[in-house]
C-alpha positions as CSV (number, residue, x, y, z in Angstrom):
1,M,2.3,5.9,-12.3
2,T,3.1,5.7,-8.7
3,L,2.2,3.2,-6.1
4,R,1.6,4.6,-2.7
5,V,2.9,2.4,-0.1
6,A,0.0,0.9,1.8
7,L,0.9,0.6,5.4
8,L,-1.3,-2.3,6.4
9,L,-1.0,-1.8,10.2
10,L,-3.4,-3.1,12.9
11,F,-3.2,-0.8,15.9
12,V,-4.4,-2.0,19.2
13,S,-5.0,0.0,22.3
14,L,-2.5,-0.3,25.2
15,S,-4.6,-1.3,28.2
16,A,-3.6,-0.3,31.6
17,G,-1.8,-3.1,33.5
18,C,-3.0,-4.4,36.8
19,V,-1.7,-2.7,39.9
20,L,0.8,-5.0,41.6
21,S,2.4,-4.7,44.9
22,G,5.6,-6.2,46.3
23,D,8.7,-6.8,44.3
24,F,7.0,-8.5,41.4
25,N,9.0,-7.8,38.2
26,P,7.2,-8.9,35.0
27,M,10.4,-8.6,33.1
28,K,11.7,-11.7,35.0
29,T,9.1,-13.9,33.3
30,S,8.9,-14.8,29.6
31,K,5.3,-13.7,29.6
32,G,6.2,-10.3,31.0
33,R,9.0,-9.9,28.4
34,D,6.6,-10.8,25.6
35,E,4.0,-8.4,26.8
36,A,6.6,-5.6,27.2
37,R,8.0,-6.2,23.7
38,E,4.5,-6.1,22.2
39,A,3.7,-2.9,24.0
40,Y,6.9,-1.3,22.8
41,V,6.0,-2.3,19.2
42,Q,2.5,-0.9,19.5
43,L,3.9,2.3,20.9
44,G,6.4,2.6,18.0
45,L,3.6,2.0,15.5
46,G,1.5,4.6,17.2
47,Y,4.3,7.2,16.8
48,L,4.7,6.1,13.2
49,Q,1.1,6.5,12.5
50,Q,1.4,10.1,13.7
51,G,4.4,10.7,11.4
52,M,6.8,10.9,14.4
53,T,9.4,8.5,13.0
54,E,12.3,9.6,15.3
55,R,10.2,9.0,18.4
56,A,9.0,5.7,17.0
57,K,12.6,4.3,17.0
58,V,12.9,4.6,20.8
59,P,10.3,2.0,21.8
60,L,11.2,-0.2,18.8
61,K,14.8,-0.3,19.8
62,K,13.7,-1.4,23.3
63,A,11.6,-4.1,21.7
64,L,14.6,-5.4,19.8
65,E,16.7,-5.3,23.0
66,L,14.3,-7.8,24.4
67,D,14.4,-9.9,21.2
68,E,16.5,-8.8,18.3
69,S,14.8,-11.3,16.0
70,D,11.3,-10.2,16.7
71,A,9.4,-10.1,13.4
72,D,6.9,-7.3,14.5
73,A,9.6,-5.0,15.8
74,N,11.8,-5.5,12.7
75,A,8.8,-5.0,10.4
76,A,7.8,-1.8,12.2
77,L,11.3,-0.5,12.1
78,A,11.4,-1.3,8.3
79,L,8.4,0.9,7.9
80,V,10.1,3.7,9.9
81,F,13.2,3.6,7.7
82,Q,11.0,3.4,4.6
83,A,9.2,6.6,5.7
84,E,12.6,8.2,6.3
85,M,13.8,7.2,2.8
86,E,16.5,5.0,4.1
87,P,16.0,2.1,1.7
88,D,19.1,0.0,2.7
89,L,18.0,0.0,6.3
90,A,14.4,-0.7,5.5
91,D,15.4,-3.6,3.3
92,Q,17.6,-5.0,6.1
93,H,14.8,-5.0,8.7
94,Y,12.2,-6.4,6.3
95,R,14.6,-9.3,5.7
96,K,15.1,-9.8,9.4
97,A,11.3,-9.8,9.9
98,L,10.8,-12.4,7.2
99,A,13.7,-14.5,8.6
100,A,11.7,-14.9,11.8
101,R,8.3,-15.2,10.1
102,P,8.7,-16.1,6.4
103,S,5.0,-16.7,5.6
104,D,3.5,-13.5,7.2
105,A,1.3,-12.1,4.5
106,R,1.2,-8.6,6.0
107,I,5.0,-8.3,6.2
108,L,5.4,-9.8,2.7
109,N,2.8,-7.3,1.3
110,N,4.5,-4.4,3.0
111,Y,7.9,-5.6,1.7
112,G,6.5,-5.9,-1.8
113,S,5.2,-2.4,-1.6
114,F,8.6,-1.1,-0.5
115,L,10.3,-3.0,-3.4
116,F,7.7,-1.6,-5.9
117,E,8.5,1.9,-4.6
118,E,12.2,1.1,-5.2
119,K,11.3,0.0,-8.8
120,R,12.5,-3.5,-8.0
121,Y,9.4,-4.9,-9.8
122,K,10.4,-8.5,-10.2
123,D,11.3,-8.8,-6.5
124,A,8.1,-7.0,-5.6
125,Y,6.1,-9.4,-7.7
126,Q,7.7,-12.4,-6.0
127,R,6.8,-11.0,-2.5
128,F,3.2,-10.2,-3.5
129,E,2.9,-13.8,-4.9
130,Q,4.0,-15.2,-1.5
131,A,1.6,-12.9,0.3
132,A,-1.3,-14.0,-1.9
133,A,-0.7,-17.6,-1.0
134,D,-2.3,-16.9,2.4
135,T,-5.9,-17.4,1.5
136,L,-7.1,-16.3,5.0
137,Y,-5.2,-13.0,4.9
138,P,-7.9,-10.3,5.4
139,E,-6.3,-7.8,3.0
140,R,-5.8,-10.4,0.2
141,S,-7.7,-8.2,-2.3
142,R,-5.1,-5.5,-1.9
143,V,-2.3,-8.1,-2.5
144,F,-3.9,-9.0,-5.9
145,E,-4.3,-5.3,-6.6
146,N,-0.6,-4.9,-6.0
147,L,0.2,-7.9,-8.2
148,G,-1.8,-6.3,-10.9
149,M,0.0,-2.9,-10.7
150,T,3.3,-4.7,-10.6
151,A,2.4,-6.8,-13.7
152,V,1.7,-3.5,-15.5
153,M,5.1,-2.3,-14.7
154,L,6.6,-5.6,-15.9
155,G,4.8,-5.1,-19.2
156,D,2.4,-8.1,-18.8
157,R,-1.0,-6.5,-19.5
158,D,-2.9,-9.8,-19.6
159,L,-1.5,-11.0,-16.3
160,A,-2.2,-7.5,-14.8
161,R,-5.9,-7.8,-15.9
162,Q,-6.2,-11.2,-14.3
163,H,-4.9,-10.0,-11.0
164,L,-6.9,-6.8,-11.0
165,E,-10.1,-8.8,-11.8
166,K,-9.3,-11.1,-8.9
167,A,-8.8,-8.2,-6.6
168,L,-12.2,-6.7,-7.6
169,R,-13.9,-10.1,-7.1
170,L,-12.6,-10.2,-3.6
171,N,-13.5,-6.5,-2.9
172,R,-15.4,-4.5,-5.5
173,Q,-14.6,-1.2,-3.7
174,Q,-11.0,-0.7,-4.6
175,P,-10.5,2.6,-6.4
176,R,-6.9,2.0,-7.5
177,A,-7.8,-1.3,-9.1
178,L,-10.9,0.2,-10.8
179,L,-8.9,3.1,-12.3
180,E,-6.2,0.7,-13.5
181,M,-8.9,-1.5,-15.2
182,A,-10.4,1.6,-16.7
183,E,-7.1,2.6,-18.1
184,L,-6.3,-0.9,-19.5
185,S,-9.8,-1.2,-21.1
186,F,-9.5,2.3,-22.7
187,E,-6.1,1.4,-24.1
188,D,-7.6,-1.8,-25.6
189,R,-10.4,0.3,-27.0
190,H,-13.0,-1.4,-24.9
191,Y,-14.7,1.8,-24.2
192,V,-17.9,0.7,-22.6
193,P,-16.3,-1.4,-19.8
194,A,-13.7,1.4,-19.5
195,R,-16.5,3.8,-18.7
196,D,-18.1,1.4,-16.3
197,Y,-14.9,1.0,-14.3
198,Y,-14.3,4.7,-14.4
199,D,-17.7,5.5,-13.1
200,R,-17.3,3.1,-10.3
201,F,-13.9,4.6,-9.5
202,S,-15.5,8.1,-9.4
203,L,-18.0,7.0,-6.8
204,L,-15.3,5.8,-4.5
205,S,-12.4,8.2,-4.8
206,E,-11.5,11.8,-5.4
207,Q,-10.1,12.6,-8.8
208,N,-6.3,12.8,-9.5
209,A,-4.4,14.0,-12.5
210,R,-4.4,10.6,-14.1
211,S,-8.1,10.0,-13.6
212,L,-9.0,13.4,-14.9
213,L,-7.1,12.9,-18.1
214,L,-8.8,9.5,-18.6
215,G,-12.1,11.2,-17.9
216,V,-11.4,13.7,-20.6
217,R,-10.5,11.0,-23.1
218,L,-13.6,8.8,-22.2
219,A,-15.9,11.8,-22.5
220,T,-14.4,12.7,-25.8
221,V,-15.0,9.1,-27.1
222,F,-18.7,9.3,-26.0
223,E,-19.0,12.8,-27.4
224,D,-19.9,14.4,-24.1
225,R,-18.3,17.8,-24.6
226,D,-19.5,19.3,-21.4
227,K,-18.0,16.6,-19.3
228,A,-14.8,16.7,-21.3
229,A,-14.5,20.4,-20.7
230,S,-15.3,20.0,-17.0
231,Y,-12.6,17.4,-16.5
232,G,-10.1,19.6,-18.5
233,L,-10.8,22.6,-16.3
234,Q,-10.3,20.6,-13.1
235,L,-7.0,19.2,-14.5
236,K,-5.9,22.8,-15.3
237,R,-6.9,24.1,-11.9
238,L,-5.7,21.3,-9.7
239,Y,-2.7,19.9,-11.6
240,P,-1.4,22.6,-13.9
241,G,2.2,21.4,-13.6
242,S,1.5,17.8,-14.1
243,P,2.6,15.6,-17.1
244,E,-1.1,14.7,-17.5
245,Y,-2.0,18.4,-18.1
246,Q,0.7,18.7,-20.7
247,Q,-0.6,15.6,-22.4
248,Y,-4.1,17.0,-22.2
249,L,-2.9,20.3,-23.9
250,S,-1.2,18.3,-26.6
251,E,-4.4,16.4,-27.4
252,Q,-6.6,19.5,-27.8
């Protein structure tokens, strides 16, 4: 099971500045420096969104030259190094970002996702817990989803279920949480709720190897041979080299 890093970024448009005459230099004022730093960060995030990580570093470096402790610039650079698979550098910049803004739920959630990716599950869980404490964070449902996925990896199924149920109460349309709840319910032999979660997942998301294998298993339980065969064929066609397909073959 993998957890794709969710890059919870809010991109804002860079508006054109006013045309000024004379020798006015916005960099001489604190407001001008703040606006320049923010613009550099947004430019860097724009490059990152396009997958241009090397170009993203240029404006982010300029932002840090204006304020080396800036939380947004360090958090953005952490995402850049995370994308470039430089975990030590990513960790360093996440820590710098949190040193400047320790209660920022967005940074905490991104850092938790990075730690999960690094299989540092206890550390990830701690960061997600801190992010969840912000009751006004607009992506709080995803934080609880992340808490649930991390609890699964820590072997605490009951806690995982609690977090995933909370995530779905906050936002019913979360495919990852629905699939995980379907899987947990199936493993507990609660087949009817497992099917309900699975059907809701199927309405919101494309199938993947894991979901197709679960679909086969659920269809088999409910003696729907046509559906089981259909899911099996999709698994063979789309994911022939996956562990899920090998598991499917072993169960036939």
